[in-house]
C-alpha positions as CSV (number, residue, x, y, z in Angstrom):
1,M,95.0,73.2,93.6
2,R,93.7,76.8,93.9
3,P,96.2,79.6,93.0
4,L,97.4,81.6,95.9
5,I,96.2,85.2,95.7
6,G,97.9,87.8,97.8
7,I,95.5,90.5,99.2
8,S,97.0,93.8,100.3
9,C,96.2,94.8,103.9
10,C,95.8,98.1,105.6
11,V,96.9,99.0,109.1
12,K,93.7,100.0,111.0
13,A,93.0,100.8,114.7
14,F,90.5,98.4,116.3
15,G,89.0,98.2,119.7
16,A,88.8,100.5,122.7
17,N,92.6,100.8,122.9
18,A,92.9,101.5,119.1
19,M,95.3,98.6,118.7
20,P,96.8,98.5,115.2
21,N,95.6,95.5,113.1
22,H,96.4,94.4,109.6
23,A,93.1,94.1,107.8
24,A,91.4,93.6,104.4
25,S,87.6,93.7,103.8
26,D,85.7,90.5,103.7
27,H,84.5,91.4,100.1
28,Y,88.1,90.7,98.8
29,I,88.2,87.4,100.6
30,R,84.9,86.3,99.1
31,V,85.7,87.4,95.6
32,V,89.0,85.4,95.7
33,L,87.1,82.3,96.9
34,G,84.4,83.0,94.4
35,P,85.0,84.0,90.7
36,V,88.8,84.3,91.1
37,G,88.8,80.7,92.2
38,G,91.8,81.2,94.4
39,M,93.0,80.8,97.9
40,P,93.3,84.2,99.7
41,V,96.6,85.0,101.4
42,L,96.6,88.3,103.4
43,I,99.7,90.4,102.8
44,P,100.4,92.4,106.0
45,A,101.6,96.0,105.6
46,A,104.9,95.1,107.1
47,G,107.4,96.5,104.6
48,E,109.2,95.8,101.4
49,D,111.4,92.9,102.6
50,L,108.4,90.8,103.7
51,A,106.5,91.5,100.5
52,R,109.5,90.5,98.3
53,E,110.0,87.3,100.2
54,L,106.3,86.4,99.9
55,L,106.0,87.2,96.2
56,P,107.6,84.1,94.7
57,R,105.1,82.0,96.5
58,L,102.1,83.8,95.1
59,D,100.2,83.3,91.9
60,G,98.4,86.7,91.8
61,I,98.2,90.0,93.6
62,L,94.9,91.8,94.4
63,L,95.5,95.4,95.5
64,T,92.5,96.5,97.6
65,G,90.7,99.7,98.1
66,S,90.9,101.7,101.4
67,R,89.8,104.9,103.1
68,S,93.4,105.9,103.5
69,N,95.3,107.8,100.7
70,V,98.7,107.3,99.3
71,Q,101.2,109.7,100.9
72,P,101.7,112.8,98.7
73,S,105.5,112.8,99.2
74,L,105.6,109.6,97.1
75,Y,104.5,111.5,94.0
76,Q,105.7,115.0,94.8
77,G,102.2,116.2,95.6
78,P,101.1,118.9,98.1
79,P,100.4,117.8,101.7
80,H,97.0,116.3,102.4
81,L,94.4,118.4,104.1
82,E,94.5,117.9,107.9
83,G,92.6,114.8,108.9
84,T,93.1,113.0,105.6
85,P,93.8,109.3,106.5
86,E,97.2,107.9,105.3
87,D,98.8,104.5,105.8
88,A,102.6,104.8,105.5
89,Q,103.1,101.1,106.3
90,R,100.9,100.0,103.5
91,D,102.6,102.4,101.1
92,S,106.0,101.0,102.0
93,T,104.7,97.5,101.3
94,T,102.6,97.8,98.2
95,L,104.6,100.2,96.0
96,P,107.8,98.0,95.9
97,L,105.5,94.9,95.8
98,I,103.8,96.2,92.6
99,R,107.2,96.9,90.9
100,A,108.5,93.4,91.9
101,A,105.3,91.7,90.8
102,L,105.4,93.3,87.3
103,E,109.1,92.4,87.0
104,E,108.4,88.8,87.9
105,G,105.2,88.6,85.7
106,V,102.8,87.9,88.6
107,P,99.2,88.6,87.6
108,L,98.0,91.8,89.2
109,L,94.5,93.4,89.6
110,A,94.4,96.8,91.3
111,I,91.2,98.3,92.7
112,C,90.5,101.9,93.8
113,R,93.4,102.8,96.2
114,G,95.3,99.9,94.6
115,F,94.8,101.5,91.2
116,Q,96.2,104.8,92.6
117,E,99.2,102.8,94.1
118,L,99.8,101.2,90.8
119,N,100.1,104.6,89.1
120,V,102.4,106.0,91.8
121,A,104.6,102.9,91.9
122,L,105.3,103.4,88.2
123,G,105.9,107.1,88.4
124,G,102.5,108.7,88.0
125,T,100.8,111.4,90.1
126,L,97.4,111.8,91.8
127,D,94.7,114.4,92.1
128,Q,93.5,115.0,95.7
129,R,89.8,115.6,96.5
130,I,88.6,115.5,92.9
131,Q,85.3,117.0,94.0
132,D,87.1,120.3,94.8
133,L,88.7,120.6,91.4
134,P,87.0,122.9,88.7
135,G,84.8,121.0,86.3
136,R,85.0,117.7,88.1
137,M,82.4,115.4,89.6
138,D,82.0,114.2,93.2
139,H,83.4,110.7,93.1
140,S,83.2,110.2,96.8
141,T,80.8,108.3,99.0
142,P,77.7,110.4,99.7
143,I,77.3,110.7,103.4
144,D,73.5,110.6,103.2
145,Q,73.4,107.3,101.3
146,V,72.8,103.8,102.8
147,L,76.1,102.0,102.4
148,P,74.9,98.8,100.6
149,R,73.3,100.8,97.9
150,V,76.3,103.1,97.5
151,R,78.6,100.1,97.1
152,T,76.5,98.3,94.5
153,G,74.6,101.3,92.9
154,K,75.9,102.8,89.7
155,A,77.1,106.3,90.2
156,H,78.2,107.2,86.6
157,A,79.2,105.8,83.3
158,V,82.7,105.0,82.1
159,R,83.8,105.3,78.4
160,V,86.1,102.4,77.6
161,T,88.6,102.0,74.7
162,E,86.9,99.7,72.2
163,D,90.1,97.8,71.3
164,G,91.8,97.7,74.7
165,A,92.4,94.9,77.2
166,L,89.1,95.5,79.0
167,A,87.2,95.3,75.7
168,R,88.9,92.0,74.9
169,L,88.2,90.7,78.4
170,W,84.5,91.6,78.1
171,S,84.2,90.1,74.6
172,G,80.9,88.2,74.1
173,L,79.1,90.1,77.0
174,D,76.3,92.6,76.5
175,W,77.9,96.0,77.2
176,D,78.3,99.5,75.7
177,A,81.9,100.8,75.4
178,A,80.5,104.3,75.5
179,A,78.8,103.9,78.8
180,V,79.8,101.2,81.2
181,P,78.0,101.9,84.5
182,V,80.1,101.8,87.7
183,N,80.0,102.6,91.4
184,S,82.2,105.3,92.8
185,L,83.8,105.5,96.2
186,H,86.9,107.6,96.0
187,N,88.3,111.1,96.6
188,Q,91.6,110.8,94.8
189,G,92.4,109.6,91.3
190,V,95.0,109.5,88.6
191,A,96.3,112.9,87.6
192,K,99.3,112.2,85.4
193,P,99.4,108.5,84.3
194,A,102.7,106.8,84.7
195,P,104.7,106.2,81.5
196,R,103.8,102.5,81.6
197,L,100.2,103.0,82.5
198,L,97.9,103.1,79.5
199,P,94.4,104.5,80.3
200,E,91.5,102.5,78.9
201,G,88.5,104.1,80.7
202,W,87.3,107.6,81.6
203,A,84.5,109.1,83.7
204,P,82.4,111.9,82.1
205,D,84.7,114.5,83.8
206,G,87.8,113.0,82.3
207,T,88.9,111.1,85.5
208,V,90.9,108.0,84.5
209,E,88.9,105.0,85.6
210,A,90.7,102.0,84.1
211,A,94.2,101.3,82.8
212,R,96.5,98.5,81.9
213,V,100.3,98.3,82.3
214,R,102.1,98.7,79.0
215,G,104.4,95.8,78.2
216,A,103.4,93.7,81.2
217,R,104.4,90.0,81.1
218,D,101.0,88.9,82.4
219,F,97.6,90.2,83.5
220,A,98.1,93.7,84.9
221,L,95.0,95.9,85.1
222,G,93.6,98.5,87.4
223,V,90.1,100.0,87.9
224,Q,89.0,103.0,90.0
225,W,85.6,101.5,90.8
226,H,84.8,98.5,93.1
227,P,83.8,95.4,91.1
228,E,84.2,93.3,94.3
229,Y,80.9,94.7,95.6
230,D,78.6,93.6,92.7
231,W,80.2,90.6,90.9
232,Q,77.3,88.4,91.8
233,S,74.9,90.6,89.9
234,D,77.1,92.4,87.3
235,A,78.5,90.2,84.5
236,L,81.3,92.7,83.7
237,S,82.6,92.7,87.2
238,R,82.5,88.9,87.4
239,R,84.3,88.5,84.1
240,L,87.1,90.8,85.3
241,F,87.8,88.5,88.3
242,E,87.4,85.3,86.3
243,V,90.1,86.4,83.8
244,F,92.4,87.5,86.6
245,G,91.8,84.2,88.2
246,A,92.6,82.3,85.0
247,A,95.9,84.1,84.7
248,A,96.7,83.3,88.3
249,G,95.7,79.7,87.7
250,N,98.1,79.5,84.7
251,R,100.9,80.8,86.9
252,A,100.1,78.2,89.6
253,A,100.3,75.4,87.0
254,R,103.6,76.7,85.7
255,R,105.0,76.8,89.2
256,A,103.8,73.3,89.9
257,A,105.3,71.9,86.7
258,S,108.6,73.7,87.5
259,A,108.7,72.2,91.0
260,Q,107.9,68.7,89.6
261,N,110.7,69.0,87.1
262,G,113.0,70.0,89.8
263,H,112.0,67.0,91.9
264,S,112.6,64.7,88.9
265,L,116.0,66.1,88.2
266,T,117.0,65.8,91.9
267,A,115.8,62.1,91.9
268,V,117.8,61.3,88.7
269,A,120.9,63.0,90.2
270,A,120.6,60.9,93.3
271,E,120.5,57.6,91.4
């Protein structure tokens, strides 16, 4: 049986009447059905209580990217510039969900906004509009580029710690720790890493691009780029999802064994 993978949703306005919808990109559904080997379960941005009730039934959490940004009040940052998209409902769902998932040892993979959420949930801070900061690169989506190319094209290299979790995950593949090529589609990024967040990858301008959660009970990694766009052509992206999926599969097997043992004990008690 496939492990159940919870995918974080955003609240987005659709249609002529701008009706609010809970949504996740099809790319996340496809990657869960593909190299993760799981069954996708959408987590609506409906608040902490729903997320906590759903968590025990899941085998993994995939935190998605989004055009919206984490509310600055959650990390004591300055207000966003006017017009910057936010999603308070998503924030109220994902941040407590992250803390609960880590507490329960549920495998977790955080991508782009999800990576920023992971940092904020654990007590870190964010930089806003990195492209406006002195000495920093423009990590955002170029408006003059064709989207498919921006999503899969490599924007810059990332330097990766040679003895970290990512390096172990990519063991046996052909890659260079000094220059892992990635795409780039974000305005915000990690400023001060949370105490439990251990950076393992950096862009040429020093932006944190990857990190693991120190002392996590199971798989707990975050990346600032978007591996869900190129896993079919990029071996490093595919391996990231495969290892996450294996961790989720192991949790599913443990849950099934526990349930079976529970049924056996109930049957014995009834005799």
